[in-house]
C-alpha positions in Angstrom: -4.1 -67.4 -20.0 -7.8 -66.6 -20.1 -8.0 -66.7 -16.3 -5.1 -64.3 -16.0 -6.8 -61.9 -18.4 -10.0 -62.1 -16.4 -8.1 -61.4 -13.1 -6.3 -58.5 -14.7 -9.6 -57.0 -16.0 -11.2 -57.4 -12.5 -8.2 -55.7 -10.9 -8.3 -52.9 -13.5 -12.0 -52.4 -12.7 -11.4 -52.4 -9.0 -8.6 -50.0 -9.1 -10.6 -47.5 -11.2 -13.6 -47.9 -9.0 -11.4 -47.2 -6.0 -10.0 -44.1 -7.7 -13.5 -43.0 -8.6 -14.5 -43.3 -4.9 -11.5 -41.4 -3.8 -12.2 -38.7 -6.4 -15.8 -38.2 -5.5 -15.2 -38.4 -1.7 -12.7 -35.5 -2.1 -15.5 -33.4 -3.7 -14.6 -34.3 -7.3 -18.2 -33.8 -8.4 -17.8 -30.1 -8.3 -15.0 -30.4 -10.9 -17.2 -32.5 -13.2 -20.6 -30.7 -13.0 -20.9 -27.8 -15.5 -22.8 -24.6 -14.8 -26.5 -24.2 -15.0 -27.3 -21.6 -17.7 -30.8 -20.3 -17.9 -32.6 -19.7 -21.2 -32.1 -16.2 -22.5 -35.0 -14.1 -23.4 -35.7 -13.4 -27.1 -35.6 -10.6 -27.9 -33.3 -9.6 -25.0 -33.4 -6.3 -23.1 -31.8 -4.8 -20.0 -34.8 -5.9 -18.0 -34.5 -9.4 -19.2 -30.8 -9.3 -18.4 -31.7 -8.5 -14.8 -34.0 -11.6 -14.7 -31.3 -13.7 -16.3 -28.8 -12.3 -13.7 -31.0 -13.4 -10.8 -31.5 -16.9 -12.2 -27.9 -17.6 -13.2 -26.6 -16.4 -9.8 -29.0 -18.4 -7.7 -28.4 -21.5 -9.8 -24.6 -21.4 -9.6 -23.2 -19.4 -6.7 -22.2 -22.0 -4.1 -22.9 -22.0 -0.3 -25.2 -19.1 -0.1 -27.4 -18.9 3.0 -31.2 -18.4 2.9 -30.7 -15.0 4.4 -28.3 -14.0 1.7 -30.6 -15.3 -1.0 -33.5 -13.3 0.4 -31.4 -10.1 0.5 -30.2 -10.8 -3.0 -33.7 -11.1 -4.3 -34.9 -8.0 -2.3 -32.2 -5.8 -3.9 -33.2 -6.9 -7.4 -36.9 -6.6 -6.7 -36.5 -3.1 -5.3 -34.2 -1.9 -8.0 -35.7 0.4 -10.7 -36.0 -1.0 -14.1 -32.5 -0.4 -15.7 -32.4 2.4 -18.2 -28.8 1.8 -19.2 -25.9 -0.5 -18.6 -24.7 1.7 -15.7 -27.9 1.0 -13.8 -27.6 -2.7 -14.4 -23.9 -2.8 -13.3 -24.7 -0.9 -10.1 -27.6 -3.3 -9.2 -25.5 -6.3 -10.0 -22.6 -5.1 -7.8 -25.0 -4.4 -4.9 -26.8 -7.7 -5.2 -23.6 -9.8 -5.4 -22.1 -8.0 -2.5 -24.5 -9.8 -0.1 -22.8 -13.1 -0.6 -19.7 -12.0 1.4 -17.2 -13.3 -1.0 -14.7 -10.9 -2.8 -14.4 -13.1 -5.9 -18.2 -13.0 -6.5 -18.6 -9.8 -8.4 -19.1 -8.1 -11.7 -16.0 -9.1 -13.6 -16.4 -6.6 -16.5 -17.9 -3.4 -15.2 -19.6 -0.9 -17.5 -20.4 2.5 -16.0 -20.5 6.2 -16.7 -17.2 7.4 -15.1 -15.5 10.7 -14.3 -12.6 11.7 -16.6 -10.0 11.0 -13.9 -8.7 7.8 -12.2 -7.6 7.5 -8.5 -5.1 5.6 -6.4 -4.8 5.3 -2.6 -1.5 6.1 -0.9 -0.8 5.9 2.8 -1.8 9.5 3.3 -4.6 10.0 0.9 -6.4 9.4 -2.4 -4.6 11.0 -5.4 -5.4 11.5 -9.1 -3.0 9.4 -11.2 -4.6 9.5 -14.7 -6.9 11.9 -16.5 -8.2 13.0 -19.9 -5.8 15.6 -21.4 -8.3 18.4 -20.6 -7.9 17.6 -16.9 -4.1 17.0 -16.7 -3.7 19.9 -14.2 -5.4 17.6 -11.7 -2.6 14.9 -11.9 -0.8 14.4 -8.7 -3.3 16.2 -6.5 -4.8 14.7 -3.4 -8.6 14.5 -3.2 -10.1 16.3 -0.3 -13.7 15.7 -1.2 -15.9 14.3 -4.0 -19.5 15.4 -4.0 -19.1 17.1 -0.7 -17.7 14.0 1.1 -14.2 13.1 1.9 -13.0 9.8 0.4 -12.1 8.5 3.9 -15.7 9.2 5.2 -17.2 7.2 2.3 -14.9 4.2 2.5 -17.0 2.1 4.9 -20.1 2.6 2.7 -18.4 1.2 -0.4 -18.7 -2.3 1.1 -22.3 -2.4 0.0 -20.8 -2.7 -3.6 -17.7 -4.8 -2.9 -19.1 -7.1 -0.3 -16.1 -8.8 1.2 -12.4 -9.2 1.1 -10.2 -7.4 3.7 -10.4 -3.7 4.5 -7.4 -3.3 2.2 -9.4 -4.8 -0.7 -12.5 -2.6 0.0 -10.2 0.5 0.1 -8.7 -0.5 -3.3 -12.1 -1.2 -4.9 -13.2 2.3 -3.8 -10.8 3.8 -6.3 -13.1 2.5 -9.1 -16.4 3.3 -7.3 -15.3 6.9 -6.6 -15.0 7.4 -10.4 -18.6 6.3 -11.0 -21.2 9.0 -10.2 -24.0 6.5 -9.7 -21.9 4.6 -7.2 -21.0 7.9 -5.5 -24.7 8.8 -5.2 -25.5 5.5 -3.6 -22.8 5.9 -0.9 -23.9 9.4 0.0 -22.1 11.9 -2.2 -23.9 14.8 -3.8 -24.3 14.1 -7.5 -26.4 16.0 -10.0 -26.7 14.9 -13.7 -23.6 12.7 -13.3 -21.6 15.7 -12.1 -19.8 16.2 -8.9 -17.7 18.9 -7.3 -14.2 17.9 -6.5 -11.9 19.6 -4.0 -8.2 18.8 -4.2 -4.9 19.9 -2.9 -1.5 20.2 -4.7 1.8 19.0 -3.1 2.6 22.6 -2.0 -0.7 22.9 0.0 -2.6 24.9 -2.6 -6.4 24.1 -2.7 -8.4 23.8 -5.9 -12.0 22.9 -6.7 -13.7 22.1 -9.9 -16.8 20.3 -11.3 -16.3 17.0 -13.1 -18.9 15.4 -15.3 -18.9 11.8 -16.3 -17.9 10.9 -19.8 -20.8 10.5 -22.3 -19.9 7.0 -23.1 -19.9 3.9 -20.8 -16.4 3.1 -19.7 -15.1 -0.4 -18.7 -13.3 -1.7 -15.7 -12.2 -4.9 -14.1 -11.8 -5.4 -10.3 -8.7 -7.6 -10.7 -6.9 -5.2 -13.1 -8.1 -1.7 -12.2 -4.8 -1.2 -10.3 -3.2 -0.7 -13.8 -4.5 2.9 -13.7 -1.6 3.7 -11.3 1.0 2.3 -13.7 3.1 4.7 -15.8 1.6 5.6 -19.2 -1.1 3.0 -18.7 -3.8 3.0 -21.5 -6.0 0.2 -20.2 -9.8 0.3 -20.3 -10.2 2.7 -23.2 -7.9 5.4 -21.9 -5.5 5.4 -24.8 -5.6 9.2 -25.2 -5.3 10.0 -21.4 -2.4 11.4 -19.5 -0.8 9.7 -16.5 1.2 11.2 -13.6 4.1 8.8 -14.1 5.9 7.9 -17.3 7.8 4.9 -18.6 10.8 7.0 -19.7 11.5 8.4 -16.2 13.4 6.8 -13.4 11.0 4.4 -11.8 11.2 1.9 -8.9 11.5 -1.8 -9.6 7.8 -2.5 -9.1 6.9 0.0 -11.9 9.7 -0.8 -14.3 8.7 -2.5 -17.6 5.1 -2.3 -16.3 3.7 -3.9 -19.5 5.4 -7.1 -18.5 3.9 -9.3 -15.8 7.2 -10.6 -14.5 10.6 -9.0 -13.8 14.0 -10.4 -12.6 16.8 -8.1 -11.3 20.1 -8.9 -9.7 20.9 -6.6 -6.7 24.5 -7.4 -5.7 24.8 -4.4 -3.5 22.2 -6.0 -1.2 23.3 -9.6 -1.8 19.9 -10.2 -3.3 17.8 -11.0 -6.4 14.4 -9.4 -7.0 11.6 -11.3 -8.5 8.4 -9.5 -9.4 5.2 -11.4 -10.4 2.1 -9.4 -11.2 0.0 -12.4 -11.9 0.0 -16.2 -11.4 0.2 -17.0 -15.0 2.6 -16.6 -17.9 3.5 -13.4 -19.6 2.8 -13.2 -23.4 6.5 -13.1 -24.1 7.7 -15.8 -21.7 6.4 -19.0 -20.1 6.6 -19.6 -16.4 9.0 -22.4 -17.0 11.3 -20.0 -18.9 11.0 -17.4 -16.2 11.8 -20.0 -13.5 14.9 -21.1 -15.5 16.1 -17.5 -15.6 15.6 -17.2 -11.9 17.5 -20.4 -11.2 20.4 -19.3 -13.5 20.6 -15.9 -11.6 20.7 -17.8 -8.3 23.3 -20.2 -9.5 25.5 -17.3 -10.7 25.1 -15.0 -7.8 24.3 -17.3 -4.8 22.4 -14.5 -3.1 21.9 -14.4 0.6 18.5 -12.7 0.2 15.6 -13.1 -2.2 13.0 -10.4 -2.7 9.7 -11.6 -4.1 7.2 -8.8 -5.1 3.6 -10.1 -5.1 2.0 -6.7 -4.3 0.2 -6.8 -7.7 -0.1 -10.6 -8.1 -3.9 -10.5 -8.8 -4.2 -14.3 -9.2 -4.5 -16.8 -11.9 -3.4 -20.5 -11.5 -1.4 -21.1 -8.4 -0.5 -24.6 -9.6 1.6 -23.1 -12.3 3.4 -20.9 -9.8 4.0 -23.4 -7.0 7.2 -24.8 -8.7 8.7 -21.2 -8.6 7.6 -20.8 -5.0 9.3 -24.1 -4.1 12.5 -23.2 -6.1 12.8 -19.8 -4.4 12.2 -21.3 -1.0 14.9 -24.0 -1.6 17.3 -21.4 -2.8 17.0 -19.3 0.3 20.1 -20.1 2.4 19.9 -21.1 6.0 21.3 -17.8 7.2 19.4 -15.7 4.6 16.0 -14.3 4.2 13.2 -14.3 1.7 11.3 -11.0 1.7 7.7 -11.3 0.4 6.1 -8.0 -0.6 2.3 -8.0 -0.5 -0.6 -5.5 -0.6 -4.2 -5.0 -1.4 -3.8 -6.5 -4.9 -2.2 -9.7 -3.6 -5.3 -11.6 -4.4 -6.7 -15.1 -5.2 -3.9 -17.3 -6.6 -1.4 -14.7 -5.6 -2.5 -15.1 -1.9 -2.3 -18.9 -2.3 1.1 -18.9 -3.9 2.5 -16.3 -1.4 1.1 -18.2 1.6 3.1 -21.3 0.7 6.4 -19.5 1.3 5.3 -19.6 5.0 4.8 -23.3 4.6 8.2 -24.0 3.2 10.5 -21.5 5.1 8.6 -20.0 8.0 11.8 -19.2 9.9 13.4 -17.4 6.9 10.4 -15.5 5.7 9.8 -11.7 6.2 6.5 -10.4 4.9 6.6 -6.7 3.9 4.0 -4.2 2.8 0.3 -3.9 3.7 -2.7 -6.2 4.3 -3.5 -8.6 1.5 -6.7 -8.4 -0.5 -8.7 -11.3 0.9 -9.2 -13.5 3.8 -7.4 -16.9 3.8 -10.6 -18.8 3.4 -12.5 -17.8 0.3 -14.5 -19.2 -2.6 -13.2 -19.1 -6.2 -12.9 -21.6 -9.0 -16.1 -20.5 -10.7 -17.3 -19.5 -14.1 -18.0 -16.4 -16.0 -21.5 -16.0 -17.4 -22.3 -13.0 -19.6 -25.6 -11.2 -19.5 -27.0 -11.5 -23.1 -28.1 -8.0 -23.9 -25.6 -5.8 -22.0 -22.5 -8.0 -22.3 -21.8 -7.6 -18.6 -19.6 -10.5 -17.4 -19.9 -11.9 -13.9 -17.6 -14.1 -11.7 -19.6 -16.7 -9.8 -17.8 -19.2 -7.5 -18.0 -22.7 -6.2 -14.7 -24.0 -4.8 -13.3 -23.1 -1.4 -9.7 -22.5 -0.5 -8.8 -22.7 3.2 -5.3 -21.6 4.2 -6.3 -21.0 7.8 -7.2 -24.5 9.0 -6.3 -26.4 5.8 -8.5 -28.7 3.7 -9.7 -32.0 5.0 -10.4 -34.9 2.6 -14.2 -34.8 3.0 -14.7 -31.0 3.3 -15.9 -28.4 0.8 -12.5 -27.4 -0.6 -11.6 -27.5 -4.2 -10.1 -31.0 -4.6 -6.6 -30.0 -5.9 -6.2 -27.8 -2.8 -6.4 -30.9 -0.6 -3.3 -32.4 -2.3 -1.2 -29.3 -3.2 -1.7 -26.8 -0.3 -1.0 -26.7 3.4 -2.5 -24.5 6.0 -0.5 -21.5 7.2 -3.0 -20.0 9.8 -2.3 -16.4 8.8 -0.2 -14.2 6.6 0.5 -11.2 8.7 2.8 -8.4 7.7 6.1 -8.3 9.6 7.3 -4.9 8.3 4.2 -2.7 7.6 4.9 0.0 5.0 3.0 1.8 2.2 4.0 4.3 -0.3 2.9 7.9 0.4 1.6 10.6 -1.8 5.1 12.1 -2.1 6.9 8.8 -2.7 4.5 7.7 -5.4 4.6 11.1 -7.1 8.4 11.3 -7.1 8.9 7.7 -8.2 10.3 6.3 -4.9 9.4 3.0 -3.3 9.4 3.1 0.4 8.3 -0.5 0.5 11.5 -2.0 -1.1 13.6 0.7 0.7 12.4 -0.9 4.0 13.6 -4.3 2.7 17.0 -2.9 1.9 17.2 -1.3 5.3 16.4 -4.6 7.0 19.0 -6.4 4.9 21.7 -3.9 5.9 20.6 -4.1 9.6 20.8 -7.9 9.6 24.2 -7.8 8.0 25.5 -5.5 10.6 24.1 -7.3 13.6 
């Protein structure tokens, strides 16, 4: 009996040793090691925050090159001593942009901002939200800010966003165009946080005015700033503002019940169901398991020939929680049916990962609709969120790779779960390119889903 116990113990030790070897050979150490957090200065100041920023970034941001590190240090060394949180945010954005990774950024921005918010459409930048004093600007297209057209400044905004696709850089410019210090850096004429804005109404009428930044610092978040374009949105301290679109008007599916992350609709006229997921995590009112159950019940009752999955605002989260839904929807797509995946600039991070796996499961029954996704298919994420002690600015620093182009090998630098759960897809190109226009957004029409309906009807008739 004693000999059996000894053998069992030896076997137990060997099995665990083998598992440990497999875990660490797959890069498991990056899952075990915690972040390196520098000692904070006492008392703290904005200048000590800048020093803390440099130390925490260089200690934790993975796979930076010597050239990138030198450029990062150079930007910080040449930056004037921050006089306010706006200065610090601007320097941090510019310094982090050199690492060529869209996730690596200031997660909670704090800047002086104009009393309007912007949104790009296919044919221009429009004003979608404003303080009540400036509500007459709602729905107008921006011709110039600080003497420069938004289009002419787009390429320059990359010095503050760093990476991602051209689609992501365009989206991030919506935030930057609202911050006078950022506008000044990219070439606009700014005086005392004031700019001249030229705009055009839908009837062709021209209008110009001067806009000054709010006196208080206003927040933002690169992964949620798109909420400014949602009806009656009051995010980021805009509770008393006025929006162009309203929740009580007729709205397209992607904007209906916009305070909820996830939406399910039956569309019998198109032999379809519609599934919207604006994040890769659960809503406050419903778990992902409950949402999946509702989806499966709708599929069972309707047996749709087409499934429409709207990921255009799936800003990310935890793809492992969404993969079961991706698999279920793929399995439910009939052999002679289609799954339409709607994507766009705010299809990002875990939203890209989850969306890409539709191509893995049903490549011959998948139609991708919309516009370019927000990031490349190889990117770093899986980081942590240090906060600068004095200013409260929060950062996103990254360490784990995702590779959906060539896939993850066992011994490479990918985040270990990706090696087991994901498969390469090579690319995620759009099959039906379409964006909403100034007019379609303003009037509450969705050209994107209309193109899906058109394709369903054409396929049915062919």
